[in-house]
Backbone as CSV, one residue per row, in Angstrom:
resi,resn,N_x,N_y,N_z,CA_x,CA_y,CA_z,C_x,C_y,C_z
1,MET,-4.906,-38.312,2.408,-5.217,-37.218,1.532,-3.978,-36.127,1.522
2,ALA,-3.555,-35.675,0.444,-2.346,-34.645,0.467,-3.051,-33.433,0.922
3,LYS,-2.180,-32.700,1.544,-2.348,-31.449,2.204,-2.480,-30.297,0.936
4,GLN,-3.549,-29.534,0.866,-3.594,-28.589,-0.172,-2.796,-27.415,0.092
5,GLN,-1.968,-26.975,-0.989,-1.139,-25.817,-0.792,-1.944,-24.544,-0.804
6,ARG,-1.632,-23.573,-0.055,-2.311,-22.302,-0.050,-1.813,-21.567,-1.311
7,ALA,-2.850,-20.859,-1.948,-2.655,-20.145,-3.170,-1.772,-18.890,-2.857
8,ILE,-0.865,-18.682,-3.871,0.026,-17.528,-3.751,-0.589,-16.364,-4.226
9,SER,-0.676,-15.222,-3.247,-1.244,-13.929,-3.713,-0.496,-12.727,-3.411
10,ASN,0.829,-12.952,-2.774,1.577,-11.820,-2.408,2.143,-11.080,-3.647
11,PRO,1.926,-9.785,-3.737,2.422,-9.105,-4.904,3.918,-9.124,-5.024
12,LEU,4.661,-9.389,-4.064,6.057,-9.605,-4.140,6.311,-10.837,-4.982
13,ALA,5.522,-11.859,-4.727,5.696,-13.027,-5.584,5.522,-12.804,-7.046
14,LEU,4.550,-12.044,-7.336,4.301,-11.587,-8.775,5.544,-10.924,-9.357
15,ALA,6.228,-10.013,-8.474,7.360,-9.272,-8.938,8.509,-10.322,-9.233
16,VAL,8.630,-11.224,-8.313,9.787,-12.243,-8.497,9.446,-13.037,-9.888
17,LEU,8.278,-13.364,-10.180,8.023,-14.203,-11.379,8.380,-13.253,-12.650
18,ALA,7.956,-11.945,-12.470,8.261,-11.065,-13.599,9.781,-10.933,-13.798
19,LEU,10.551,-10.896,-12.847,11.926,-10.527,-12.815,12.548,-11.871,-13.520
20,LEU,12.135,-13.102,-13.128,12.686,-14.286,-13.639,12.271,-14.558,-15.066
21,ARG,11.216,-13.863,-15.441,10.738,-13.923,-16.845,11.839,-13.321,-17.805
22,GLU,12.530,-12.240,-17.262,13.516,-11.656,-18.066,14.888,-12.615,-18.026
23,ARG,15.340,-12.999,-16.878,16.429,-13.894,-16.861,16.680,-14.601,-15.510
24,PRO,17.376,-15.666,-15.291,17.629,-16.230,-14.007,18.288,-15.269,-13.174
25,MET,17.774,-15.130,-11.798,18.484,-14.284,-10.829,18.542,-15.076,-9.474
26,HIS,19.505,-14.638,-8.580,19.341,-14.940,-7.247,18.633,-13.761,-6.397
27,PRO,18.292,-14.220,-5.127,17.237,-13.212,-4.458,17.845,-11.925,-4.259
28,TYR,19.111,-11.879,-3.998,19.850,-10.571,-3.670,19.762,-9.779,-5.014
29,GLU,19.930,-10.426,-6.204,19.726,-9.496,-7.437,18.451,-9.134,-7.814
30,MET,17.352,-9.905,-7.300,15.975,-9.643,-7.534,15.797,-8.269,-6.710
31,ALA,16.171,-8.239,-5.431,15.978,-7.177,-4.528,16.695,-5.946,-5.134
32,ALA,17.902,-6.040,-5.557,18.596,-4.848,-5.981,18.133,-4.493,-7.268
33,THR,17.545,-5.315,-8.189,16.925,-4.765,-9.472,15.643,-3.996,-9.094
34,MET,14.822,-4.622,-8.244,13.683,-3.827,-7.813,13.815,-2.527,-7.282
35,ARG,14.849,-2.441,-6.484,15.252,-1.036,-5.929,15.713,-0.081,-6.918
36,GLU,16.609,-0.614,-7.852,17.082,0.088,-8.873,16.079,0.788,-9.728
37,ARG,14.904,-0.091,-9.985,13.866,0.400,-10.831,12.787,1.096,-10.021
38,GLY,12.908,1.206,-8.809,11.916,1.928,-7.999,10.633,1.018,-7.715
39,LYS,10.648,-0.250,-7.896,9.423,-0.942,-7.763,9.087,-1.223,-6.314
40,HIS,10.064,-0.947,-5.366,9.806,-1.063,-3.864,8.855,-0.087,-3.433
41,HIS,8.727,1.037,-4.200,7.666,2.053,-3.826,6.207,1.365,-3.980
42,SER,5.999,0.449,-4.987,4.714,0.022,-5.277,4.477,-1.419,-4.622
43,ILE,5.573,-2.167,-4.346,5.569,-3.459,-3.824,6.361,-3.528,-2.669
44,LYS,5.733,-3.895,-1.585,6.527,-3.942,-0.260,7.617,-4.930,-0.413
45,LEU,8.888,-4.461,-0.044,10.112,-5.324,-0.078,10.909,-5.386,1.016
46,ASN,11.180,-6.604,1.627,12.304,-6.743,2.548,12.956,-8.146,2.354
47,TYR,14.079,-8.324,2.759,14.841,-9.476,2.577,14.088,-10.742,3.171
48,GLY,13.635,-10.522,4.377,12.908,-11.770,4.993,11.730,-12.153,4.222
49,SER,10.926,-11.368,3.800,9.739,-11.709,3.021,10.080,-12.120,1.664
50,LEU,11.184,-11.723,1.086,11.529,-12.115,-0.335,11.841,-13.594,-0.248
51,TYR,12.794,-13.896,0.622,13.189,-15.338,0.728,11.935,-16.212,1.078
52,THR,10.967,-15.851,1.815,9.929,-16.625,2.171,9.070,-16.821,0.887
53,VAL,8.828,-15.725,0.130,8.177,-15.783,-1.209,8.963,-16.747,-2.165
54,VAL,10.208,-16.635,-2.231,10.972,-17.613,-3.139,10.831,-19.050,-2.739
55,ASP,10.869,-19.260,-1.431,10.609,-20.788,-0.929,9.308,-21.201,-1.370
56,ALA,8.324,-20.202,-1.215,7.001,-20.721,-1.526,6.821,-21.006,-3.059
57,LEU,7.335,-20.120,-3.907,7.300,-20.261,-5.339,8.051,-21.587,-5.722
58,GLU,9.084,-21.918,-5.043,9.713,-23.141,-5.397,8.860,-24.383,-4.953
59,ARG,8.317,-24.336,-3.870,7.433,-25.332,-3.340,6.151,-25.611,-4.321
60,HIS,5.719,-24.534,-4.899,4.770,-24.583,-5.803,5.034,-25.070,-7.284
61,GLY,6.347,-25.225,-7.373,6.754,-25.599,-8.648,6.842,-24.499,-9.825
62,LEU,6.809,-23.323,-9.167,6.741,-22.115,-10.172,8.156,-21.570,-10.546
63,ILE,9.234,-21.850,-9.739,10.460,-21.661,-10.021,11.382,-22.718,-9.591
64,VAL,12.570,-22.838,-10.089,13.457,-23.972,-9.662,14.805,-23.460,-9.576
65,PRO,15.633,-24.073,-8.745,17.173,-23.585,-8.603,17.723,-24.051,-9.941
66,ARG,18.586,-23.109,-10.470,19.317,-23.503,-11.672,20.797,-23.642,-11.412
67,GLU,21.455,-22.865,-10.425,22.814,-23.100,-10.164,23.066,-22.421,-8.776
68,THR,24.285,-22.589,-8.263,24.715,-21.962,-7.149,25.963,-21.175,-7.479
69,VAL,26.149,-19.870,-7.296,27.294,-19.069,-7.507,27.801,-18.494,-6.341
70,ARG,29.141,-18.104,-6.467,29.787,-17.404,-5.446,30.609,-16.358,-6.044
71,GLU,30.440,-14.996,-5.669,31.140,-13.844,-6.073,32.126,-13.432,-5.078
72,GLY,33.512,-13.655,-5.352,34.404,-13.172,-4.373,34.329,-13.776,-3.122
73,ARG,34.356,-13.058,-1.879,34.221,-13.681,-0.705,32.817,-13.736,-0.161
74,ARG,31.794,-13.329,-0.951,30.456,-13.415,-0.647,29.993,-14.929,-0.466
75,PRO,28.923,-15.095,0.260,28.470,-16.561,0.501,27.834,-16.980,-0.812
76,GLU,27.719,-18.201,-0.996,27.108,-18.759,-2.173,25.567,-18.307,-2.278
77,ARG,25.155,-18.159,-3.501,23.735,-17.799,-3.777,23.288,-18.609,-4.816
78,THR,21.984,-19.038,-4.629,21.226,-19.917,-5.523,20.503,-19.050,-6.513
79,VAL,20.633,-19.250,-7.820,20.127,-18.696,-8.930,19.014,-19.502,-9.269
80,TYR,17.759,-18.730,-9.504,16.441,-19.425,-9.820,16.067,-19.089,-11.242
81,GLU,15.230,-19.998,-11.839,14.713,-19.665,-13.072,13.181,-19.965,-13.236
82,LEU,12.497,-19.449,-14.018,11.014,-19.736,-14.121,10.683,-21.117,-14.834
83,THR,9.720,-21.765,-14.275,9.151,-22.857,-14.994,8.052,-22.597,-15.930
84,ASP,7.684,-23.470,-16.668,6.497,-23.313,-17.534,5.265,-22.980,-16.838
85,ALA,5.162,-23.531,-15.565,3.996,-23.351,-14.568,4.013,-21.923,-14.094
86,GLY,5.332,-21.477,-13.782,5.524,-20.198,-13.321,5.092,-19.159,-14.379
87,ARG,5.545,-19.416,-15.582,5.161,-18.508,-16.770,3.668,-18.391,-16.966
88,ALA,2.958,-19.544,-16.800,1.489,-19.470,-16.955,0.920,-18.603,-15.779
89,LYS,1.431,-19.037,-14.509,0.873,-18.315,-13.397,1.040,-16.814,-13.481
90,LEU,2.239,-16.333,-13.980,2.577,-14.947,-14.110,1.560,-14.319,-15.085
91,ASP,1.368,-14.885,-16.208,0.576,-14.324,-17.202,-0.863,-14.248,-16.803
92,GLY,-1.401,-15.264,-16.219,-2.861,-15.247,-15.819,-3.067,-14.387,-14.567
93,TRP,-2.056,-14.292,-13.657,-2.186,-13.489,-12.498,-2.132,-11.878,-12.969
94,LEU,-1.243,-11.596,-13.678,-1.271,-10.274,-14.210,-2.342,-9.952,-15.010
95,ARG,-2.895,-10.681,-15.834,-4.062,-10.317,-16.719,-5.290,-10.091,-15.723
96,ASP,-5.416,-10.862,-14.733,-6.458,-10.688,-13.871,-6.439,-9.445,-13.017
97,LEU,-5.263,-9.143,-12.551,-5.021,-7.853,-11.870,-5.341,-6.602,-12.724
98,LEU,-5.048,-6.631,-14.010,-5.182,-5.443,-14.788,-6.623,-5.364,-15.232
99,ARG,-7.367,-6.397,-15.378,-8.718,-6.412,-16.045,-9.810,-6.497,-14.895
100,ARG,-9.647,-6.883,-13.776,-10.586,-7.043,-12.760,-10.486,-6.153,-11.580
101,PRO,-11.387,-5.264,-11.468,-11.372,-4.302,-10.148,-11.753,-5.217,-8.935
102,VAL,-11.039,-4.961,-7.841,-11.309,-5.704,-6.642,-11.492,-4.782,-5.514
103,LYS,-12.211,-5.304,-4.511,-12.382,-4.377,-3.270,-11.110,-4.489,-2.502
104,GLU,-10.557,-3.245,-2.155,-9.312,-3.172,-1.436,-9.735,-2.409,-0.142
105,TYR,-8.918,-2.587,0.937,-9.290,-1.991,2.192,-8.081,-1.048,2.740
106,PRO,-8.041,0.088,2.118,-7.000,1.050,2.487,-7.314,1.652,3.944
107,GLN,-6.227,1.886,4.613,-6.568,2.422,6.019,-7.201,3.657,6.187
108,PHE,-7.106,4.572,5.256,-7.741,5.824,5.204,-9.262,5.688,5.235
109,GLU,-9.705,4.579,4.345,-11.161,4.459,4.348,-11.591,3.810,5.532
110,ALA,-10.882,3.084,6.346,-11.267,2.554,7.566,-11.377,3.641,8.580
111,GLY,-10.441,4.624,8.609,-10.461,5.942,9.398,-11.704,6.677,9.138
112,LEU,-12.104,6.797,7.879,-13.105,7.691,7.437,-14.504,6.972,8.022
113,SER,-14.584,5.674,7.901,-15.830,4.959,8.271,-15.980,5.026,9.902
114,LEU,-14.984,5.436,10.661,-15.076,5.688,12.011,-14.893,7.024,12.520
115,MET,-14.711,7.926,11.656,-14.320,9.292,12.094,-15.361,10.045,13.088
116,ALA,-16.562,9.718,12.922,-17.470,10.350,13.781,-17.306,10.044,15.227
117,THR,-16.454,9.138,15.513,-16.040,8.857,16.956,-15.374,10.065,17.607
118,LEU,-14.611,10.937,16.724,-14.000,12.090,17.172,-14.793,13.348,16.966
119,PRO,-14.782,14.419,17.722,-15.350,15.522,17.291,-15.223,16.197,15.948
120,PRO,-16.118,16.907,15.421,-15.901,17.489,13.992,-14.830,18.340,13.982
121,ASP,-14.552,19.266,14.839,-13.533,20.280,14.733,-12.086,19.675,14.872
122,GLU,-11.958,18.557,15.711,-10.732,17.768,15.631,-10.499,17.072,14.298
123,VAL,-11.482,16.464,13.836,-11.447,15.951,12.459,-10.987,16.849,11.372
124,VAL,-11.584,18.001,11.448,-11.130,19.013,10.432,-9.577,19.333,10.684
125,THR,-9.195,19.602,11.767,-7.780,19.785,12.109,-6.835,18.577,11.522
126,LEU,-7.232,17.397,11.832,-6.537,16.208,11.316,-6.460,16.061,9.815
127,LEU,-7.650,16.404,9.197,-7.766,16.294,7.734,-6.953,17.543,7.103
128,THR,-6.819,18.574,7.861,-6.014,19.771,7.238,-4.611,19.374,7.264
129,GLU,-4.250,18.586,8.235,-2.724,18.126,8.241,-2.626,17.108,7.106
130,ARG,-3.596,16.325,6.975,-3.423,15.298,5.848,-3.310,16.143,4.508
131,VAL,-4.068,17.235,4.294,-3.951,18.004,3.154,-2.532,18.470,3.004
132,ARG,-1.898,18.926,3.838,-0.471,19.363,3.893,0.403,18.319,3.553
133,ARG,0.299,17.139,4.074,1.167,15.912,3.676,0.906,15.509,2.322
134,LEU,-0.410,15.475,1.847,-0.603,15.086,0.492,0.055,16.067,-0.563
135,GLU,-0.084,17.302,-0.111,0.650,18.362,-0.954,2.006,18.061,-1.140
136,GLU,2.730,17.760,0.078,4.188,17.440,-0.010,4.520,16.159,-0.831
137,GLU,3.660,15.195,-0.707,3.872,13.884,-1.486,3.608,14.132,-3.069
138,ILE,2.616,14.915,-3.313,2.321,15.212,-4.705,3.454,15.966,-5.396
139,ALA,4.046,16.913,-4.543,5.116,17.595,-5.101,6.420,16.777,-5.238
140,ARG,6.638,15.873,-4.329,7.804,14.908,-4.467,7.558,13.963,-5.675
141,LEU,6.485,13.531,-5.883,6.153,12.723,-6.997,6.311,13.303,-8.355
142,ARG,5.732,14.555,-8.401,5.936,15.288,-9.622,7.325,15.583,-9.936
143,ALA,8.221,15.901,-8.884,9.547,16.152,-9.119,10.170,14.896,-9.602
144,GLY,10.019,13.766,-9.058,10.506,12.544,-9.403,10.303,12.301,-10.890
145,LEU,9.083,12.450,-11.289,8.567,12.083,-12.519,9.285,13.096,-13.637
146,ASP,9.321,14.334,-13.313,10.001,15.248,-14.190,11.455,14.998,-14.270
147,ALA,12.145,14.507,-13.193,13.564,14.069,-13.242,13.806,12.971,-14.246
148,ALA,12.834,11.955,-14.099,12.920,10.784,-14.888,12.678,10.989,-16.320
149,ALA,11.779,11.999,-16.581,11.424,12.260,-17.998,12.704,12.947,-18.513
150,ALA,13.376,13.954,-17.768,14.543,14.670,-18.323,15.539,13.736,-18.532
151,GLN,15.749,12.558,-17.837,16.687,11.604,-18.160,16.493,10.723,-19.292
152,GLY,15.038,10.776,-19.817,14.861,10.038,-21.008,14.147,8.755,-20.746
153,VAL,13.705,8.595,-19.420,13.133,7.205,-19.078,11.655,7.211,-19.631
154,PRO,11.306,6.128,-20.539,10.066,6.159,-21.155,8.842,6.134,-20.017
155,GLN,7.849,6.714,-20.323,6.798,6.863,-19.310,6.150,5.580,-18.987
156,ILE,6.255,4.579,-19.940,5.561,3.317,-19.669,6.295,2.682,-18.455
157,PHE,7.544,2.994,-18.198,8.361,2.493,-17.084,8.035,3.027,-15.803
158,LEU,7.239,4.223,-15.927,6.885,5.065,-14.659,5.459,4.992,-14.414
159,ILE,4.715,4.102,-15.023,3.230,4.276,-15.121,2.639,4.054,-13.788
160,GLU,3.124,3.219,-12.785,2.705,3.048,-11.481,2.755,4.340,-10.712
161,HIS,3.787,5.108,-10.966,4.072,6.493,-10.292,3.059,7.494,-10.844
162,ASP,2.678,7.387,-12.158,1.659,8.189,-12.759,0.348,7.904,-12.000
163,TYR,0.037,6.686,-11.774,-1.117,6.282,-11.172,-1.214,6.717,-9.771
164,GLU,-0.081,6.544,-9.138,0.071,7.071,-7.655,-0.347,8.477,-7.543
165,LEU,0.277,9.206,-8.521,0.167,10.735,-8.603,-1.369,11.104,-8.779
166,ALA,-1.991,10.390,-9.716,-3.433,10.686,-10.027,-4.350,10.347,-8.816
167,LEU,-3.980,9.255,-8.020,-4.787,8.861,-6.909,-4.572,9.990,-5.838
168,LYS,-3.346,10.503,-5.664,-3.110,11.467,-4.607,-3.894,12.864,-4.947
169,GLU,-3.769,13.208,-6.153,-4.370,14.373,-6.651,-5.770,14.427,-6.335
170,ALA,-6.361,13.159,-6.785,-7.886,13.071,-6.552,-8.285,12.934,-5.094
171,GLU,-7.442,12.361,-4.318,-7.642,12.320,-2.740,-7.530,13.759,-2.238
172,LEU,-6.586,14.533,-2.693,-6.497,15.809,-2.116,-7.642,16.715,-2.445
173,ARG,-8.218,16.741,-3.682,-9.365,17.433,-4.004,-10.482,16.819,-3.056
174,TRP,-10.720,15.663,-2.886,-11.748,15.035,-2.084,-11.720,15.488,-0.695
175,VAL,-10.568,15.411,-0.121,-10.414,15.670,1.335,-10.676,17.208,1.619
176,ARG,-10.167,18.142,0.643,-10.575,19.472,0.707,-12.049,19.789,0.637
177,ASP,-12.693,19.075,-0.019,-14.115,19.128,-0.182,-14.944,18.709,1.077
178,LEU,-14.254,17.589,1.710,-14.801,17.027,2.873,-14.585,18.067,3.973
179,ILE,-13.423,18.589,4.137,-13.185,19.664,5.136,-14.169,20.827,5.054
180,ARG,-14.369,21.261,3.698,-15.367,22.307,3.669,-16.835,21.937,3.962
181,GLY,-17.112,20.807,3.647,-18.513,20.198,3.973,-18.680,20.070,5.432
182,ILE,-17.695,19.789,6.167,-17.774,19.627,7.683,-17.864,21.071,8.219
183,GLN,-17.051,21.995,7.840,-16.921,23.290,8.307,-18.107,24.162,8.084
184,GLU,-18.757,24.005,6.888,-19.989,24.665,6.432,-21.213,23.871,6.767
185,GLU,-21.160,22.662,7.252,-22.336,21.715,7.554,-23.051,21.560,6.357
186,ALA,-22.247,21.436,5.293,-23.143,21.162,4.013,-23.263,19.652,3.835
187,LEU,-22.596,18.818,4.715,-22.915,17.338,4.665,-24.081,17.193,5.564
188,THR,-25.095,16.352,5.271,-26.007,15.913,6.095,-25.554,15.234,7.363
189,GLY,-26.038,15.556,8.416,-25.667,14.840,9.685,-24.568,15.376,10.475
190,VAL,-24.061,16.516,10.064,-22.851,17.119,10.779,-23.515,17.848,11.962
191,ASP,-24.693,18.331,11.859,-25.310,18.956,13.223,-25.550,17.894,14.151
192,TRP,-25.984,16.694,13.752,-26.196,15.636,14.754,-24.903,15.180,15.345
193,TRP,-23.816,15.151,14.477,-22.391,14.887,14.948,-21.906,15.790,15.891
194,ARG,-22.123,17.004,15.761,-21.747,18.083,16.792,-22.628,17.807,18.122
195,GLY,-23.910,17.601,17.947,-24.655,17.394,19.068,-24.428,16.205,19.892
196,PHE,-24.005,15.064,19.177,-23.667,13.917,19.733,-22.564,14.032,20.615
197,HIS,-21.431,14.728,20.079,-20.281,14.951,21.055,-20.577,15.950,22.165
198,ALA,-21.435,16.979,21.881,-21.695,17.931,22.979,-22.525,17.129,24.115
199,GLN,-23.412,16.292,23.761,-24.103,15.484,24.756,-23.311,14.442,25.380
200,GLY,-22.498,13.870,24.564,-21.639,12.738,25.077,-20.724,13.306,26.130
201,GLY,-20.147,14.672,25.942,-19.274,15.230,26.888,-20.028,15.371,28.313
202,ALA,-21.261,15.899,28.024,-22.015,16.168,29.257,-22.451,14.986,30.007
203,HIS,-22.720,13.876,29.215,-23.017,12.628,29.717,-21.760,11.987,30.508
204,ARG,-20.558,12.134,30.044,-19.484,11.655,30.680,-19.311,12.347,31.963
205,ASP,-19.502,13.749,31.990,-19.371,14.618,33.162,-20.350,14.122,34.280
206,ASP,-21.616,13.929,33.874,-22.628,13.408,34.794,-22.220,12.015,35.395
207,GLU,-21.652,11.169,34.526,-21.167,9.798,35.086,-20.055,10.140,36.147
208,ARG,-19.018,10.886,35.796,-17.988,11.190,36.632,-18.525,11.707,38.023
209,ARG,-19.560,12.628,38.008,-20.000,13.162,39.224,-20.713,12.090,40.010
210,GLU,-21.388,11.152,39.357,-22.093,10.117,40.044,-20.965,9.154,40.623
211,GLU,-19.830,8.917,40.157,-18.986,8.175,40.674,-18.076,8.772,41.809
212,GLU,-18.117,10.052,41.793,-17.487,10.742,42.993,-17.959,10.465,44.311
213,PRO,-17.155,10.148,45.424,-17.770,9.765,46.682,-18.476,11.107,47.239
214,VAL,-19.437,10.916,48.031,-20.241,11.982,48.647,-19.515,12.370,50.001
215,SER,-19.052,13.636,50.223,-18.402,14.012,51.459,-19.465,14.368,52.425
216,ASN,-19.227,14.035,53.688,-20.115,14.412,54.751,-19.819,15.751,55.363
């Protein structure tokens, strides 16, 4: 029985297919084009993973080598082009991403689910620092979008940055509300949370005293 190939789901693979939809490219040109367009801010890019993705796409028959080129003294580079199967994969994959909400697992959400492990006052301090960092990131994003608009870049080519800005602005409002909710104990359970850590500290002290050797 033939071994079943693992489905390709890396967003970098989607970017490679989209680039090859425009024209045949070699991997170095793919990476340079992504960086030139700022796509590496939305899709994680490094050369090691790029070549791994290209190999996987070729194994699946989604891209094929077209030619080998050499520029000056640089090493030979393989230029790839999209197959009909690759074009169908690109279209179906992209349509599915745009229309179907899926559960994602951001690291901040994981931290929130376990934040009661830390004392409330410490969590407020940490979230306050997050607010400051979010404000800096929002200012950077706005400045970048304003600069791009001033250069005449159509908004459609910056849409992922608009989305990122909207998410960060919404997160900033939410985190500020969370800080107030903890400080003012407007969230149910904050009093229990404070008591848990007060009792936990005392409990640890009792355990520590029990473990200390008794001197004669």
